[in-house]
ZALUM-283808 format. One record per residue: x, y, z of N, C-alpha, C, O in turn; residue number from 1. Coordinates in Angstrom, 1 decimal. Layout:
<atoms>
      nu      nv      nw     cau     cav     caw      cu      cv      cw      ou      ov      ow  seq
       X       Y       Z       X       Y       Z       X       Y       Z       X       Y       Z  NUM
...
</atoms>
This chain:
<atoms>
      nu      nv      nw     cau     cav     caw      cu      cv      cw      ou      ov      ow  seq
   138.3   -46.6    37.9   137.2   -46.7    37.0   137.1   -48.1    36.4   136.1   -48.5    35.8    1
   138.1   -49.0    36.7   138.1   -50.3    36.1   136.9   -51.1    36.7   136.4   -52.0    36.0    2
   136.5   -50.8    37.9   135.5   -51.7    38.6   134.2   -51.0    38.7   133.3   -51.4    39.5    3
   133.9   -50.0    37.9   132.7   -49.2    38.0   131.4   -50.0    37.7   130.4   -49.8    38.4    4
   131.5   -50.9    36.8   130.3   -51.7    36.5   130.0   -52.9    37.4   129.0   -53.5    37.3    5
   130.9   -53.2    38.3   130.7   -54.4    39.2   129.6   -54.2    40.1   128.8   -55.1    40.4    6
   129.4   -53.0    40.7   128.3   -52.7    41.6   127.0   -52.8    40.9   126.0   -53.3    41.4    7
   127.0   -52.3    39.6   125.7   -52.4    38.8   125.4   -53.8    38.5   124.2   -54.2    38.6    8
   126.4   -54.6    38.2   126.2   -56.1    38.0   125.6   -56.7    39.2   124.7   -57.5    39.0    9
   126.1   -56.4    40.4   125.6   -57.1    41.6   124.1   -56.6    41.8   123.3   -57.4    42.1   10
   123.9   -55.3    41.7   122.5   -54.8    41.9   121.5   -55.4    40.9   120.4   -55.8    41.3   11
   121.9   -55.5    39.7   121.0   -56.0    38.7   120.7   -57.5    38.9   119.5   -57.9    38.7   12
   121.7   -58.2    39.3   121.4   -59.7    39.5   120.5   -59.9    40.7   119.7   -60.8    40.6   13
   120.7   -59.1    41.7   119.8   -59.3    42.9   118.4   -58.8    42.5   117.4   -59.5    42.9   14
   118.2   -57.7    41.8   116.9   -57.3    41.4   116.2   -58.3    40.4   115.0   -58.5    40.6   15
   116.9   -58.8    39.5   116.3   -59.8    38.6   115.9   -61.1    39.3   114.9   -61.6    39.1   16
   116.7   -61.5    40.3   116.3   -62.7    41.1   115.1   -62.4    41.9   114.2   -63.3    42.0   17
   115.0   -61.2    42.6   113.9   -60.9    43.4   112.6   -60.7    42.5   111.5   -61.2    42.9   18
   112.8   -60.1    41.3   111.7   -60.0    40.4   111.1   -61.3    39.9   109.9   -61.6    39.9   19
   112.0   -62.2    39.6   111.6   -63.6    39.2   110.9   -64.3    40.3   110.0   -65.0    40.1   20
   111.5   -64.2    41.5   110.8   -64.8    42.7   109.5   -64.3    42.9   108.6   -65.0    43.3   21
   109.3   -62.9    42.8   108.0   -62.3    43.0   107.0   -62.8    42.0   105.8   -63.1    42.3   22
   107.4   -62.9    40.7   106.5   -63.5    39.7   106.1   -64.9    40.0   105.0   -65.3    39.8   23
   107.1   -65.7    40.5   106.8   -67.1    40.9   105.9   -67.2    42.1   105.0   -68.0    42.1   24
   106.1   -66.3    43.1   105.1   -66.2    44.2   103.7   -65.9    43.7   102.8   -66.5    44.2   25
   103.6   -64.9    42.8   102.3   -64.6    42.3   101.6   -65.7    41.5   100.5   -66.0    41.7   26
   102.4   -66.4    40.8   101.9   -67.6    40.0   101.5   -68.7    40.9   100.4   -69.3    40.6   27
   102.3   -69.0    41.9   101.9   -70.1    42.8   100.9   -69.7    43.9   100.3   -70.6    44.5   28
   100.7   -68.4    44.1    99.7   -67.9    45.1   100.1   -68.1    46.5    99.3   -68.4    47.4   29
   101.4   -68.0    46.8   101.9   -68.2    48.1   101.6   -67.1    49.0   101.5   -65.9    48.6   30
   101.4   -67.3    50.3   101.1   -66.3    51.3   102.3   -65.5    51.7   102.3   -64.3    51.9   31
   103.4   -66.3    51.8   104.7   -65.7    52.2   105.6   -65.5    51.0   105.6   -66.4    50.1   32
   106.4   -64.5    51.0   107.3   -64.3    49.8   108.5   -65.2    49.8   109.7   -64.6    49.8   33
   108.3   -66.5    49.9   109.5   -67.4    50.0   110.3   -67.4    48.7   111.5   -67.4    48.7   34
   109.6   -67.4    47.6   110.3   -67.4    46.3   111.0   -66.1    46.0   112.1   -66.1    45.4   35
   110.4   -65.0    46.5   111.1   -63.7    46.3   112.4   -63.7    47.1   113.4   -63.3    46.6   36
   112.4   -64.2    48.3   113.6   -64.2    49.2   114.6   -65.2    48.6   115.8   -64.9    48.5   37
   114.1   -66.3    48.1   115.1   -67.3    47.5   115.7   -66.7    46.2   116.8   -66.9    45.9   38
   114.9   -66.1    45.4   115.3   -65.5    44.2   116.4   -64.4    44.4   117.4   -64.3    43.7   39
   116.1   -63.5    45.5   117.1   -62.5    45.8   118.4   -63.1    46.3   119.5   -62.6    46.0   40
   118.3   -64.2    47.1   119.5   -64.8    47.6   120.3   -65.5    46.4   121.5   -65.5    46.4   41
   119.5   -66.1    45.5   120.2   -66.7    44.3   120.8   -65.6    43.5   121.9   -65.8    43.0   42
   120.1   -64.5    43.3   120.7   -63.3    42.6   122.0   -62.8    43.3   122.9   -62.4    42.6   43
   121.9   -62.8    44.6   123.1   -62.3    45.4   124.3   -63.3    45.1   125.4   -62.8    44.9   44
   124.0   -64.6    45.1   125.1   -65.5    44.9   125.7   -65.4    43.5   126.9   -65.4    43.3   45
   124.8   -65.3    42.5   125.2   -65.2    41.1   126.0   -63.8    40.9   127.0   -63.8    40.3   46
   125.5   -62.8    41.5   126.1   -61.5    41.4   127.5   -61.5    42.1   128.4   -60.9    41.5   47
   127.6   -62.1    43.2   128.9   -62.2    43.9   129.9   -63.0    43.1   131.1   -62.6    43.0   48
   129.4   -64.1    42.5   130.3   -64.9    41.7   130.8   -64.1    40.5   131.9   -64.1    40.1   49
   129.9   -63.3    39.9   130.2   -62.5    38.7   131.2   -61.4    39.1   132.2   -61.2    38.4   50
   131.0   -60.8    40.2   131.9   -59.7    40.7   133.3   -60.2    41.0   134.3   -59.7    40.6   51
   133.3   -61.3    41.7   134.6   -61.9    42.1   135.4   -62.4    40.8   136.6   -62.3    40.7   52
   134.6   -63.0    39.9   135.3   -63.4    38.7   135.8   -62.2    37.8   136.8   -62.3    37.2   53
   135.0   -61.2    37.9   135.4   -59.9    37.2   136.6   -59.3    37.8   137.5   -58.8    37.1   54
   136.7   -59.3    39.1   137.9   -58.8    39.8   139.1   -59.6    39.5   140.2   -59.0    39.3   55
   139.0   -60.9    39.5   140.1   -61.8    39.3   140.7   -61.7    37.9   141.9   -61.9    37.6   56
   139.8   -61.4    36.9   140.2   -61.4    35.5   140.8   -60.0    35.1   141.5   -59.9    34.1   57
   140.6   -59.0    35.9   141.1   -57.7    35.6   142.4   -57.4    36.2   143.0   -56.3    36.0   58
</atoms>
């Protein structure tokens, strides 16, 4: 149970990155969802960093 919140942390960071990227795509009027993909990848990176640092500190 020590690591129960780590999956949620990863999922939320990816979702927030994708959401922010989608909003940026809508604002810029891009045809391809490049900002959405970049935001999701950025969220993945931040989420993995958060999960790994959480594992190391516990």
